[in-house]
PAFI-579240 format. One line per 10 residues: their letters; for each residue y, z, x negated of C-alpha. Coordinates in steps of 0.1 Angstrom, whole numbers, padded with zeros to 4 digits. Layout:
N
a> Y,Z,X; ... .
END
This chain:
153
miyvhckmmi> 0002,0000,-0002; 0038,-0008,-0016; 0065,0013,0000; 0098,0003,-0008; 0127,0029,-0004; 0158,0018,-0022; 0197,0029,-0026; 0227,0010,-0031; 0262,0013,-0049; 0290,-0012,-0046 .
vdddyflcgs> 0317,-0003,-0070; 0353,-0020,-0062; 0339,-0048,-0049; 0331,-0056,-0087; 0294,-0040,-0098; 0267,-0041,-0071; 0234,-0023,-0080; 0202,-0016,-0055; 0174,0001,-0069; 0143,0022,-0058 .
aninqrsmgg> 0148,0050,-0088; 0156,0086,-0076; 0176,0109,-0099; 0146,0133,-0108; 0117,0134,-0134; 0091,0114,-0113; 0113,0084,-0111; 0133,0087,-0145; 0102,0097,-0168; 0090,0064,-0167 .
drdtemavgc> 0050,0072,-0167; 0047,0084,-0129; 0066,0062,-0104; 0070,0026,-0107; 0108,0019,-0105; 0128,-0015,-0099; 0164,-0024,-0097; 0191,-0052,-0099; 0228,-0050,-0107; 0252,-0076,-0104 .
iednadrgrg> 0288,-0079,-0119; 0317,-0101,-0110; 0331,-0123,-0139; 0354,-0142,-0124; 0369,-0120,-0097; 0400,-0128,-0083; 0423,-0099,-0092; 0455,-0111,-0082; 0457,-0090,-0052; 0439,-0060,-0072 .
margqvsgfr> 0408,-0063,-0055; 0377,-0086,-0067; 0372,-0112,-0042; 0340,-0129,-0056; 0302,-0125,-0045; 0301,-0087,-0045; 0330,-0085,-0024; 0314,-0111,0000; 0282,-0090,0001; 0300,-0060,0010 .
lslwaehlqm> 0318,-0075,0039; 0286,-0093,0049; 0269,-0055,0050; 0300,-0041,0066; 0297,-0069,0094; 0259,-0061,0099; 0265,-0023,0102; 0295,-0026,0125; 0288,-0059,0142; 0321,-0069,0135 .
ydpvfqdpss> 0346,-0082,0112; 0385,-0068,0105; 0408,-0084,0081; 0414,-0048,0070; 0380,-0043,0055; 0394,-0065,0027; 0407,-0034,0013; 0382,-0006,0012; 0402,0015,-0008; 0430,0013,0020 .
lecmrrvnsl> 0441,0044,0039; 0441,0018,0067; 0403,0005,0062; 0392,0041,0061; 0407,0053,0092; 0395,0018,0108; 0358,0026,0097; 0358,0062,0104; 0371,0055,0139; 0345,0027,0146 .
altnwevyan> 0319,0053,0133; 0329,0084,0151; 0333,0061,0183; 0295,0053,0177; 0284,0091,0174; 0302,0099,0205; 0279,0072,0223; 0250,0084,0207; 0255,0119,0212; 0261,0116,0250 .
pdmsrlphgh> 0230,0122,0273; 0240,0092,0292; 0219,0065,0271; 0244,0035,0262; 0244,0008,0236; 0264,0015,0206; 0295,-0004,0211; 0301,-0009,0173; 0268,-0017,0153; 0248,0013,0142 .
llkypydidp> 0269,0031,0115; 0275,0067,0127; 0298,0097,0117; 0274,0123,0106; 0286,0155,0125; 0303,0174,0098; 0338,0182,0093; 0353,0188,0058; 0379,0214,0051; 0404,0193,0027 .
ttgnvtatvq> 0419,0225,0014; 0383,0241,0008; 0358,0215,0007; 0340,0238,0030; 0313,0218,0055; 0305,0226,0085; 0284,0211,0109; 0298,0199,0147; 0266,0203,0164; 0236,0222,0153 .
lfpdskapvt> 0209,0193,0165; 0209,0156,0166; 0208,0146,0201; 0175,0126,0200; 0152,0143,0177; 0165,0182,0184; 0162,0181,0146; 0188,0208,0129; 0217,0191,0116; 0221,0209,0084 .
gtrpsahlql> 0185,0213,0071; 0170,0240,0052; 0166,0246,0016; 0133,0238,0002; 0111,0266,-0009; 0108,0272,-0052; 0074,0256,-0053; 0083,0225,-0033; 0112,0221,-0058; 0088,0222,-0088 .
ltt> 0066,0196,-0071; 0095,0169,-0069; 0108,0174,-0102 .
END
């Protein structure tokens, strides 16, 4: 059986990394799990407006269109406050529909705001709900026992 679980990172619309490794001894030691990754970097990016405008940028915009089921010109500059507010607003609207007992289709793809609030001065994180509405699983989870931590490192 082959099981693929990957992580992805896009940096400044200039670098893309997608791979299967976790940051733990099992993945990084090189003697237990088989890991793979691909990285792409823009070499001809148009930086005239401050952001890369090449293949990596196009990939990010395509990925956002998939997750939000829409395109908005504000998505061209993901570092802008306007873009962050727009994406957060769409994700919050999806969360509100998802958390509502009346089942209905999510209006903006499938990106959800995680039910946490973060205090901007202290960095403290608090859950806005105790359980996920569909599975009744706790939002905050629990710390693993010491022996489980030993097994996964």
